[in-house]
N, C-alpha and C positions, 0 to 999 in steps of 0.2 A: 250208106255208108259201108266202105270197102275197109273189111278188117284184116289184119294179118295173124300169123299165127303167134306172134307175142302181143295181142292185145287181146283183152278179157273181151268174153263174147258175149257176156250179159247174163244176167239171171233167169232162170227159168221161170217161164209165163205162169207155170202152176205151181203154188207154193206148197201144196198138201202133198205130201211122202218125197219133198224136194229139200229137207232139211235134217240135221241132228239136233239130241239135245245140247242146250246150252246152258250152264246154270246162272240162274236168273239174279243170284247173290252179287255178280260181278259187275253189275249196273253202278254198285257203288265202291268199286274198289279198283277199275280200269285205270284210274288218275294215278293210281300208286305203282304203276308198271312200267318200267321204258320199254321202247318198241320191240327191243329183242326180247324180252322177257313175256311182254304179250303174245308175240309169234311162237315162241317156245309152250307155252301154256296152253296156247290154244292146239298147236299141235298134240299134247299129253291129253287133254281134254279129249279131241276128236278118238283119241286112240282108248279111251277109258271111259269116260260119261257116254260117247259115242256109241259104245257097246254095252251100256249098261253094268259097267264094271268100276274099281275104284284104283285098280293099279294095271301098269302092264310092264312086260320086260321091253326096251327100246334101245337101238344103239346110235350111238352118236351120228353114224351114216344116215341113217332112217330119219334123225330129225333134220338134217343137214338136205338129204335130196330126196325123201321118201322111200316107201317101200312096202313090201306086204298088200300091194292092193290099194292103200289109200296115199293118194296125192302122192305130190313131188316135193315135201318137206316144205324147210322154213326159207332156203336159199341163203341160210345164214352159214359163215366159217364155222369150223368146230371151234375156236378160240371163243368165238363169240356166244355160242350155245352153251359151253362150260361156264362162263362169266353170266349168262342170263341163268341157267339151272342153280347156280350158286346162290344166285339173288333171289332166284324162286323158292328155293330152302330156306333161306337166312329170312324171309319176309314170312313164312308158316304156310306157302300156299302146296308145296309137294315136301316130301321126304325122301330121300335116295336109298335104296337097300342095294351097296355093292358087292357083287359077287366074284372072286378072283377066277379070272379064265371065263367067266361067263357075262352076259350082256346085264347092264345094271337092271334093277326094276324100281320104276318111279310111282309112287303112290301119293294117290293126293289127300291132302290133309282134312279130313272129315268130322263135322260135327257130329255130336249124337243126336240119335234120331229125334229126341223131345226137346233139343234146342232150337229157336227160333233161327230161322234164316236170314234175319235182317241184321245189317252190318253192326257187330259186338265188338270188335276188336281191333287192335292195330295190325298193321301187316306184316310187323316184324315176329309176332308170335301167338297171333288169334287171342288173345287175353280178354277175359269176361269176370266181372264180380258178383258172386251171389251168396248171400248170406248160407253159411253152413254152422256156424257156432258164434259163441259171444266173444271168444278170445281171437278165434282166425276166422276173418270172414269172406277170405278170398278162395275163388276157385279160379281153374282156367278151363273154358270149355266144360263148365258145371262137371269138372273132374276133382274128387278128393285131394287134400293138400298136398299129399305124399306124389300123385300124379303130378301135380301141379310141380312140386319142387324138381320131378325128372326132367320134366319140361324145359325147366329155367337150365336146370344143368347141360341139357343138351344143346341148349341155344350158348350157353358158356362155352363150351367144348368147339361149337362151330365158329364162333366169334372172336374168341379169347386165347384159348388153350385146350388144343386136340388132347392131349396127354392127360387134363385135368381128370381125377379121381373122385370120385363122391364119397367123404367117410360119413358116419354117423354123426360125428361132430359137427360136422360142416350143414348136415341137414338140420339140426338144431340152431344152427345162426341162421340158415335161412328161413327158417319158421319166425325166428325173432324179429327179423327185417321184415316179413313180411306181415306182423303185426301194426308198424309204423308205415309200411309203406304199399300203394296199391302195386300188384304185379306188373302193370304197362309201366309203371316209373321203375320199377327194378330191371325190366327189359330196357328199356329206354337206357338206363345207367349201365348197364352190360353194354348195349352196342356204342353208346357213347365211350366207354372203357376200350372198347377194342378196335375203333377207328381213330381214337386221338394218337397225336403224338408225345403223349406225356412220358413213355416207356424210353423215348429219347433222351431226357434229362434222369430219368429214374430207373436205368437199367439194371440197378441192384436190387429191384424190388421183386417178387417173385408173383406171377399170376395166378396165384392158385386160389381158387375158392375160399379156403380158409382165409386168405388175406382179405379178398376183397369182400366178405360178408361178416369181416370183424366186429363191425361197426356201421351206426346209421350213419354218423357222420361221413363215412366211408363212401357210402351209397348216394348221399346226400352231396358230396363232392363232385362226382362222376355226373349225377343226373343234373348238377347247374351247369354243366358244359354246352347242355343243349336238353335243357327241359320239355317237358311236355306243352303244347301250347293253352292257354286259360281256357279255350273253348271245347277242348277235348272232353269226352264223355265221362272221363273219369272225374271232372270235377262238376260240382254240384252248389250253385249261389256262393262261390269262391272257395269250397272248402271239396276236401277229397271226399269222394263217394265212397263210402264202406257197405 
């Protein structure tokens, strides 16, 4: 068969040494990604896991066209790349360290060493519930409750209000909500809150953390816009798994 320069030449016949490390956990998560998100994540993984590290400084032009000796990029436009990066960050696959006047650093969201690599979370925030106390039993990635709150706060800033500030009173309200709601339910409520058109008819209401976490009823209101499916791992025999 005659092949031209634009046709894939085929995989090498020898598998050994003709590959780079790829995280097996993605077997359970590819379906969560759009095509552009998958391409951008693969490019980032090649530059990180492929070199046995968890972060790298990468420019948009490198993701677009390649560079530094690794391939020819994703072939996506910079607009598509930016949208994909935002999606990957929102879904919990990467975090982005922006540096003024310098190339951004992209960091993989890595589980703690003792945590199972099985699918334990939703794509939007890598949430996992494990017992830590009788009063508040939830954690995120087996992180203590205060660290879990920081993760929820970070997502709130990304999806709802970039200028949000986390006060001590806000933390207490978040802890109260975590008694009644699984963290993944709260993440879903925040996602619904940020993506809904509710604000078009309620523009006089602030988007502050204090307002959102003021009551269980408010969390439940936004969770009900798009609740977790009945077969979500959060639920056990129809009840919320605590």
